[in-house]
N, C-alpha and C positions, 0 to 999 in steps of 0.2 A: 740470511740465509734463512731454509725453513725449518732446521732443528731449533734456533732462539727463538720462535715465539713462544710468546705466552702462557698457548695451551700448555706445553710440554712440562710446565710446573707444575698443572694439579691431573696430567692426563694417567699417571702411576695408580691414581685417585679416583678415578672415574673408569680404568682397564678391570682395576679389584672389585669395585663396585658392581660393574656386571659379571663378575667370577662368581659373587656370591650372589647375586641376585637376578632379576631378568629388566628392572627396571630403573633407571636414573636420570635425573633433573640436571642440563651442563648451564649454568649463566655464565656465559663469558662475555666481554665490551669487545667493541668491533673491532676488526683486526688479532685478535687475539691467535687466530688460527682454525678455530673451532671447524667450520667447512672443510678445509682443506685436509684435518691431520689428522680427525677422531677417524675416518670411516675406514680410508687405509691401516692404522693403528687396530682398529679391531680384529684385522685378517689373521693375524699369530695367534688369537688365543685358542684356545685348545675346544671350546663350546663353539669358536664361528665356522663350522665347516662347509657352511652355502654360502649365499651373497647375501651381502648387504646393501640394503635399499638407503639412499639419503633421500627424501626429500626436499621439493625446492619451490619456494613459490612463485617461480617466473622461469621461463623458457631462458633468458637472457643468462640469469644466474644460472641453470643446471648445467647448462653448457658451458659456462664456463669455469666452474667450479669442477668439472670433469678433468676440462683438459688445462687447469692446473694441476690436479692434482695427480693426471699423468705424465705430465711435466716436470711433475717432483720425484716420479719412479724410473724416470726416464724414457718411457714408451709415448706414443701417442693415444687419444682417448679412441676407445672401441677395443682395445686389449684388457688388460686388467680392472682398467675404468675405465665404465661407458656411459651412457648417457640416455634417455629418451626422452623426448617429445614433442607432441604433437605433430608437427615439422618437418622434424631432422631428426638423426640416430644415430648411434656409434656401437655397436655390441658385437659380441663377438659369444666362441664357447666358452674363453677364457676369464670372460671377466667376471671378476669377483665382488666390484664395488658397481653400482648403477644407479645413478642420478637421474630420479623424475619428477617430472613434475607433480604437484599434489591431487592435479586429477586424474593422472594416469595410474597413480597410486591408487585410489579408489576403484576404478576398471578392476586393477590385478586383485584386492580383498575381492571384491565381488567375485570375479569367476574363478579365485582360488582360495576360500575363505582360510585354509589350513595354511596360505601361505608356501607352499611344498618348497625345499630346496633354499630360505631363505632363512638366516639365523639371526638376523637383525634389523629392525627399522628405524631410522632417527632421522625425527623431524624438525629441521632445520627452521629458525626461523618464526619460531612456534607463535612470538609475540605477537604476529602482523594477523593472526587471528583470521586467516579465510575460511570463507563456508568447506571448503575443501577439504583443509588441514585440520578442523575442528571434525569435519566426520571421519578421514582419514585413521585417525587418531584414535576418536571413541570405537572403530569398528575394528581395529590394529587388536584394544584394551578388549575386548569383548573375545575376537578369536583367542588373544594369549590365554583370555580366563577360561572358555570352554573348548578348545581346539588345541592349542601349543601354549603349554604349559611352561616349555623351554626357548619360545622366543624373546627375544631381549625387547624392549621397547623404549628408546632417548630420546628427551624432548628436548631442542637445544635453541637461545635465545642469547640476547642481548640483555631484552628488558623486563623479562616477565617476571611475575610471582612466582617466585622459585618453588616456594612451600604451597601455593595453592597446586600446582602444576602437579608437584611430589604427591600430596592428596591424591591429585585421579588418577595416574600413572600406579599408586597402589601403597596401603598403610605401609609404616618403614621405607619409602621410598626415598632414596639420598640425592643432596643436592651439592653438587658439587663444584664450587664459585670461581672462578680465576679474575684475577685481579686486572689483567689485560697490563698493555705498558700504554705509561698516561705520556704523551707529549704536550707540551703546552701548547694552548688552543685561545685564540684573540678574535673577540667579538668587534665587531662592529654595527653598530644602527645605524640603518641610515633613515629611519622612518617610512612614510607613508602619504601619498597624495590620495584620493578617494577619485579626483578629476583625469589623474594620467592615467593608459592606458597600460597593463601588464608589461606588455614588448615593451613599450618605451623606457619606463623606469629600468625594466631592467638588463636593458641594452645601454641602459646612461650605469648602470652599478657595477656591470659586467669593464666598459670600456675606466670606469676607476680601479678596479681591480686590478686591471692588464695594468696601468701605467706605476700604480704604487706599489705594487706584491711583485713578487718572484714566483716560477712557479705553475703550473698548469692549473684551468681555472673549471669546477665544476660545477654550473649553476642548473638550479632545479625549478619547473615549470609546470604547469597543473596538466600539461596535454599538451600534443602535439601541433593543434593549431597555433599553440603561442609559440611554440619551441619553431616554428617555420617564419615568423611572422620576426620573432629575436634576427634567426640568422639573417634576416632581409636587411635589417639596421646595423650591424653587428659589420654586412661585408662593405655599408658605408663609411661605420666609423674606423674599422679596424679593417683597412683593404688586405693588407699580409697576414694576417691570424689564419690559423689552422681551427676550425670551426665545425663542430663532428656533434650531429645528432646521436642520442641511445633513448630509444623508445623500442616497443614489441614488433614497429611495422619497418622497423631498421631490417637490414640485411644481416646474416649472419656475418659477412667479412668486414660490414660498415659497426657493427656491434666492435667485432677482435679489435679495431683502430680505436673506439674509443675507448676500448678499456687500457688499453695495453699504450707505454711511453711509444711517441712513433719513432718508428727507428730513423730516422733523418735529424732526430734530437730539435724535433720544433717543438715549442710550446703550444700546448694545446687551450680549445676553450670547447668542455662536451655540454652540450645541451641537454637535460634529462629531465624525464620525467621519477614521477616515484618509485621507478624500477630500478635506480640507482642507491634507493635512500639503505638497502642492506645487501647484506650475501655479495656483494662484491668490493672487492679492493679494487679501485683505478691506478693504477700508477701512477707516481711524479703530482700527484693533487697535493698542493696544500693552500689552497684558497676555495671557498665556495662562496656562491651567492643563493641567497635561499629569496625564494619569492615570497614563502609562505603561506603559499594556499597550495591544494592537490584538490584533483578530481577522483571520484568513485562512483560506481553507479549503485544507483539504490532501484529497489521495487519498490512501487503506490501501488497498493493492495488495493484501492479505489479508482484508479485507472488502469490496470492491471499492465502497466510498463515500466521496463526500466528504464531507468534515466541518469546521463552524468551531472552529476552537483557538484560543483565548485563548494571546496569549504577553506577554512582557517585550517592549516597544518598545526598539529596536535602540540604540545613542547614537547611529548617524547618523540615525536616524528623530527619536530626542530632538534634535539641533540645528535639523534640519528644522522642528520643530513651536514650539522655543523662538524661531526665525526670523522667524517670523510675526508675531512682538511688534515686530520693531523694521525692517521694511520701509519705514516710512514716515518714524520719527523713532524717539526711545530708547524702551524697551520695558522689560518685563518678565517670567520664566517662571517662574511658580510650578511645581516638581515634587512631585511624592507619592511622593516615593523617596527614602530616606539619600545622602548627596555622596559617602559613604564607601561603599555598595556600586553606584555609576554605572558604575563600573570592571567591574566583574563582570558588566555586560550586556553581549549579544552585540555586536561591533563594527558588521554591518552587515543585514539581513532578508534568508536563502535566497531564491535568483531562484528563481520559480515554477516552473523546469524541474527544481528539483529536489523538489517537491511536491505537485506538477499531474500532474491525470488526464492521460497523452498522448496518448489514442485521436484526438482531435482533431486533435494534431499529426500523429499516423501517419496516417491518415485524409488530410490535407493535401499533408502531402509526396509519399502515394498517386497523389493526383491530378496533384500537378505533375511525378512525373514519378521520383522520388527514393525505390528502395525502401530507401535505405542513411540513415539521418538523420543518422550521421557524416561522411558525404560534402560533406555542407552548410556554409558557414563560421558557427559557433557560437563564442560567445565562452564559454560551458560546454555541452559536448556532451552531448544528451539521454541520460540513465541508464538504459544497456541494462538493466536487470529490468525499470524502468517502458514500456520500449520495446516488452521481449517481452511483457508484459502485455496491452499494448494490441494488439498484434497477436492474441491470444488472443479479448479483444472483440470487435475486427471480423471476424475470420474465424466468430465466432458470430452475428453480424448481415448476415453474406452479402456484404459488405463488400471484402473480401479473400478471396482466393485464396490456395490452399495454398501457391505462392510468395509469398504476399506481397505480390502484383500487385493492383490496385484494379479491380474488378470490373464488370458495368454498374450495378448495384446499389451499386457502392461511389461512382461519378461521381455516380448523381440523389443520393446522402443529400451529395456535396461538392457539390454546386450548390444546395444548402438552407444560409443563414445559423446554421447548427443546431449543439449536439453530434451524432456520431456517433447516439446512442441517441433523441436528439430527432427526429432527421431521418429514423429507420427507422419512425416511431410515426408520422411525419405522412405517410409513404410507405405505408405500412399503413392508414392512414385514407383518403388519396387514392381508393388501388385500392377500398374499397369504401362510396365516394362521401361519409365526414363526414368528409373533410380541415377544414373549420371547429371542428370540437369537438374534431381531436386538434391542430391549431394553435394553443385556447386550453390547452388541458392543457400542450402543451410551453412555452407562456409562462407558464402559473402557475405551473412546476416554477422556470424560472431567476429571475422577477420576488418576491421577496421581496416579504409585504405585500398582495399582490393577493387579494382576496377574503376579505382578513382572515386569523386566524391559527386553527389547530387541524390536527388530523392525518388529517381526513376531505378529502380532495382535491376530491371530489362536492359536498359542499358549500359547501368555496371558490367551484368553479368555478361553482355557483350564486348565489354575493353576491356574484361578478366581475359575471355576466352581467345583474347589476340594477342596477351601481354606475353612478353619472351623472357624475361626479367627471372632470376632466380626465383624470389618469393614467389610470384605467380605458377612459375612452374611445379615447385612441391605443396601449393596449395592445391594443385590439380592432381596431384598426385597421392594426397589425402583425401580428395573428395572420391576421385577412385577406390581408394580402398574401403572407404564408408560403404559407396555402391554396390563392392563384390558383396562387403559383410551381408549388408539387406538383400541384396536376392538370395545367398545363404540362409536366410531367415525365413523369406517369406516362400521361397520355393518355385513351383509353377507359376506361372504368371502370362497377360494380357498384353500384346503388343500393340500403343495407342499411344497417339501425341496427345499430349495431358498440355493446356496453356500453363504458363508458369506462374500466374494469377492463383489457378483453381492448385495446384502444388502447394503453393503460400498457405492457402484458407484451410488444407486439409488440417495441416497443423496448428495453424489460428482461424479459427472458425470465428470466435466472438470478434477478430480483430478485420473483418469485411463490413464494411461502412456505403455508408449514401450519403451520397447529397443533398442536403435538405434546404440550401437556398441557393438564389441565381449568381452568389458573387462565387460560390464557391469555397468559402470559407470555414462554412459550418457543415457536420456529419455526426452522423449516426449509426454506432455499431455495432453487430446485432447483437454483444452482450449489456446489447443499455447502455455505453459511457459516451458521450459526446468528443469529438475531437475538431483539429482547428487546423488548418491547411491555408499558405500564404496565397491570396486571390492570383499571383501571379504566377502560381506555381500552372505547369503547362498541365496537371491532373485538377487543375481546379472544375473543366468543363465535362471530365467525367461524370457519369453518374452513379457508378461504381467503385471502390478499391478496395485491396486487401495489404492492410498497413502490416510494413516489415518491424519498423522502427517511430518512435515517437517522446517527443522530451516535453518536459513541464510535468506539474501537476495534474491533478483527474480532473479539474474542470477546466476544459479546453488545452488537452495535450495538443500540443503542437506534432501535425504528421510529418519524420525528417525520410522517410522511406517507405517506397510502396511499389505497388506493381497496379496498373488500370482493368478493370474487368466488365465482361459483358453477362447484363443479368441472363442472358440464356446460356450463356455457360455454368453460372448459378445454378438452375433446376437442370440442367444435363450431367452435370457431376457431380452433385450434390446434393440431391433426392429427398435421402434421407432428414435432411436439415431443413427442406421446405413444410411448414404445417398449413393446413386449412382447418380453419377454426372459424368457429360462431361467436364474437364477442357482442357482449352489451357493455356502451361506452355512454355517458352522462356526456351532455354536450352542452351544459349549463342551463338546463332549467329541465329535460327530459333524458329518459334513456332513448339511448340509439340501438337496433340491433343489426348489426352487417355482418357480413361473411368476407373474413380476410383471408390472405395467400402472404405467411410469414415466416421469413427467416431472423429468428431471436426475435431480437426487438426494432428490425426492419420491416416493415410494409410495404411488402411486392405489389400488392390488386387487394383493392376493398370494392365492398357494392354491397346495397340494402340484402339482409336478410329475409325471403318470402316465407318461411317459417324458420322462425326464432324457439329458442328454448327458451319457452316460460318461466322453469325453475330457478334457469342461470337470470333473467331478467330481474325477476323477483328479487335472485340473492346479488343480483350490480346494485340493486333499487334498497336493501336494507343496507348494504354496505353506504352507500352514500348517504342514508339517512341517520346511519349512528356516528359519523364522522361528528356529530354536536347532536345527541340522543334530544338534549334538554330542549332544544328548540322545537322539538312536537310536539309536548306537553302546551294545552292553549296556556297563556301566561295567566290567566285569571288562576286555571285549576291547579297548575302549577303551586304559584303562591297560595293558595287555603291550603295546600298540601303541606308547605311548609311549613307553615302558622301551625297547621293540626300536631305539627311531627308526627307525619306518616312518610316512614322512607322508603313504600314501596312506589313513587313516583318518582324518587332519586336519577337522573340520569343514570347511572350503573347500573342502580336495576333495570332501571328497562332495557337496556343495553342486552341486559343478562338475559331478559326473558322474551327479547325480541320475534322469537320464531312463533312464538306464542300466540302474542298479541298483534303486532305488527305487520306479519306477515299476510293473514289471512284479507287484512287491508288493501295489500299490494297486490294480491291475484288482477292479474287481466289490465293494471296500468301501466302506463310509461312514464311517472310525473310521481311529486311527491306532495301534489296539491289535495288528499284526502277532504270529502267533506266535514268538517267540525263536528259535527253530531254523532255520527259514527267514530272520529276518534276521541271522543270525549267517554261514550257508551263503551269501548273499547280500555281505555287506559281504567273506569272505574269497576270493569268486570273483571281487574286487577288486585282489587282490594277485597278482602274476606267482610262476613258482614260485622264486625267490633269496628274495622276500619271505618266500614262507611258511615256506623253511626257515629264513629267520633269526629270524623270528617262535618258530616253536619250538623254537630252536636256543638265541637269547637270552634269549626270556620263554616260558619249557617253563609248560602250564599245569599242570601236576601235578609233585608230588616222590614217589619213590617209594621208600619205608622197606626197611634192607636186609633187614626183615619180610617182604618182598613188599607193604605195605599201601600205597596210594595216598591223595593229598592234596594240597588244590588250592592252588597258590600265590597269595597278596592281594597285584598288585598296586597295590590302590588308595589305602592310604593313607600315612601318614608314615613308617612303619617299615617300608615294603616293600622287595624282597618278602619275605616272610613266610607258614608255614606251622604249624600247628598238628599236633602228634602226639607220643603218646601214649608215654613214654621208654623203654618196654619195646621196642620197635620200632627202638630206634637202639644196643640193643647190640651192638659188635662194631667199631662203627665207629670208627676209629682218627681220620682225618680230617673235615675241617669240611664238608657240600657246598654247593656252590656256584650262583648262577646268573650265568652269563657271568666278571665278576670281581669280582662282588659277592657272599661270604658271606649263603646263605639265613639270615632270622631266624629259628631253631626257637624255638616257644612251644612248651613240654614239659608236658605233660600228667601226673597221676595217673590207677591204672585208672580210676576214676569219670566221669573227664573234666577235673576241676579244674587249675586253673592250680599250676606249679610252679616253673616261672624260664622266662624267653626267656636265651636266646644265642646269638650272633653265635662264639662259638667254643667247640665241643665239647669235642676233649681238654682243654681249657682248665678247664672245666666239670669231665669226668670225674673228675681229678686237684684239683679245691680243692673249689667247694661241694657238690659229691655229696655227700659224707661227711655232712653237715648233713643234706641231703635225705632220704639214705639213713634215717639215726638217724630221721626224724618221719615216713617211709613204712612202715616198716616195723612202726612199733604201728599204725597205722590202718588197711594193707590186709599183714597177717600173711602172706594166702594165697599173695602174688605174690615173682615172687623181686626183691633187693634186692642185687646182688653188689657186694662192696667193690670189685673192680674190671672192669666192667662192659665195656669195650672188647675184654674177653678171653673174653666169654660171645657163647652163640650168643642172634640176634635170638629173642624169641618175644612173642606176647603173651598165651601160656598162665598159668594159673595152676602151684603150685611143682609138685602133685601130677599136672598132666595133662604137664608139660613132663617130668619123671620116668620117666614112663610112655612117653613119643613119643621119648624118648630112649633106654631102655630096650630 
C-alpha cells in the first residue's frame, strides 16, 4: 500500500521544514516513495496555493511518476497530476502537480523567471547531476533570492551529499533523511573476460539467473545496440521468455509494459540502459544482472563534437542498480566483474557540467542576464575552458556580441527549446520559408533511431517522413511546433527551396568539411579540425560534406552522420562565410604570395597574387625567422657575444627587437638568405658604444702574431677561445697571449699547415716538448728554421735562406 511507504515516517518533518522555511533537502533510499508521495502531500499545505513542479531526469521516468501518482489518487494522468515531456504531455486546468523533464523546466523559468502560479519546485534524483538539473536549480535559487521569496525549493535524491546541497540551497536549510525499507540483497560476482563481447556475457548471465532465481529480471546494458544484440541471443537461449527493452527510443506503451508486471503473470526479462537506474520502480523485479558498463555523452572541446563514450559504471551507480532488485522484497544482483576490482571503480559518475558542451548553458545564462556563469549558485562552477569554448561557438553563430552579451539573434535562438546550433539552423530555415524541413532535421539529430540507422541524414529523414509509428508521428508533431515557433520569431520571410545540407551548415558552419585524399578517408573542416570517414561510405567520393555527428577523439574523429553538399551551393547560400584574401605562405625555402578563396580553414581556390601586400610578406618572413631567432645570428658572432656576456644578441632580445633590425633587411625579399655582411652590420648596430668596445676587448675577432700575421679566434667550440697559427710566427714570444682572463688556446701547425701541438702555456712549451717537436720537424722541413731557443728568435715565416738574406 502507498500509505506504508518509508517516506511517510519523515513526511511530517519535511512538511514542517517547508512551512517554516523555503528550502529543504530530502535524502531517501530507492523505493522509499519520495518521487510519488512528496509532491501530492504538499497540495494540502496553506502556503501551497499554486502548482507543484517536479523535475525528472528522463521522459520515461516523468511519465511513469505522473501516472503512478494519478493512480494513487484514483485518477488518470492529466487531471490533478499531469506531465510534460518533449514528445508527450497530459495536463489540464485542474493540474496541480506537473512532472516535467529537467530541460523543460529550464525553458519554463527562462520564459517566466518569477514562476507565476508555482508554489514549489522539487528536483528529483539530483545526485545524477545532469546539466539541466544543475542549471535549473541555480536559476530557481536565484529567482527565489531576487523575485520569489516565497518559492519553495526541495532537492531530493537517494545518494547525495545532503549537507553540501543544503549549503547551496541556503544557510540553515534542513536535511531530512528517510531510512527506507531494507530488504536483503545478495550479490553474485560473475567476473569478466576481456575477449567476450558484452552481449554474449550478458545473455549467458541472464540465462543463468533465469534458471537459478525467481522473479522478473532487470538487466543493465550500456546502449541500445547491446540491448538489441542481447535480445537476439536470448530469443535462441530462452525462446519462451518475455524479453522487453527499456530505453528512450521505445514507444510509451512498450515502456509501460516494461515497468509494470505482466498482466498475464508471465515472468519478464527487462533489458535497460541507465534509464532504469533511478526514479523508476519496476514491479516484480527481484533479480538484477549488471554489465557494469554505462555510456554517456561527452563533449570534446578539441574536436568540437559530443560523442558517446563507454565507461565502467561507478560504485554509486552499481548500488543504485542492485537496489532495483530489493525494492519490493529480497533480491539478488549478478555483477559481471570481480569483487576484488569493485573498489577500483570511480566512487561517483562525474557531473555533466564537467563533460558537456556548455554552449546551451552559456546562451541560457546570457538570456537570463548573467554574463558570468560563476556568479550563480552552483554545486560545481562551470569549467572556465568549457565556458570559453562555448562563447567562441555562440559568437560564431551570432548569438553573443564581442562583450559576451546576448544579441537579437541570440534572443531568438534562446526562445527555441533547442541547442544553439539547432536553433540557428531552424531560424535560417524559417527566414527562407523551409522551417518545417529544418525542424525535422534538428529533431533527427537529437532523437536517436528516428529514420533508422546510417550515416546519410537525408536518407534517414526520408525514411522518417514515411514512418507511421507512434513515435515517428509524435516526433513530427513536435517538429511542427518548433517550426511554428520559429515562424513567429522570424516574421516575414522568403519562400525558397534550401538544400538540406545548407540548413545543416547554417547551424554548424565549422563542420563543413572538404575531402583531402583520394580514398575519401581524410577530411578537413572549416573549423580547422581533421575528420575521418570510412572509405566504404557512399560519401567517400563527395568533395564536400556537412557533418551532423561524429564519434571519437579530436584527432581523426569519425564521421557518423552527414549530408553531401556541392561547392556551388555553399557559394550561393553562404556567401558571407566565404572570404577572398591574400596570403603569404612559407613553402620550405621561400614565401609564396597567393590569392585564396576560403571557407574557414578550407581552401576553395588559390592562385598567384600579382600584387601582394609587401608588408604582409615581411610579417610572414619575420614570423618564420622568429621560430628560431638564434639561427639568424652568424655562429661566430653569437659565440663572441656569449663569451663577452653581451645579452643584446640573445635570441629573446633579438626577437623582441626584430621590427627594428630584421624587418628592414627583409623588405623586398621572399626568403631568409640575407647577405652575411648586411646581417652582421645590422646586428652590431643593436649594440651601444660601450657594448661594441666590450665585445672587441673581451672577445676580439683576431689574434695578431709577432710575425704580423692575423688569425681568426674561434669561440664556438668546447676549447674556445682558440686560434690556429704556424709555430714560426710565434718566435720571440715569451708570454702566452690572453683573451681577457683566459689563455688563448694556440693550435700550432707546421709550415705545411699540419697540426703539431696545442697549448695554453707557450713558455712551458718552448722549454718543454719543443725539443722533441724541433727534432721531428727539422727532418721533415729542413729548409725552415727550428732554433733551440725560439723565444729568443725573431718571428718570420720565411725559409732559412730567405730569412738570412733579409737579415743580412
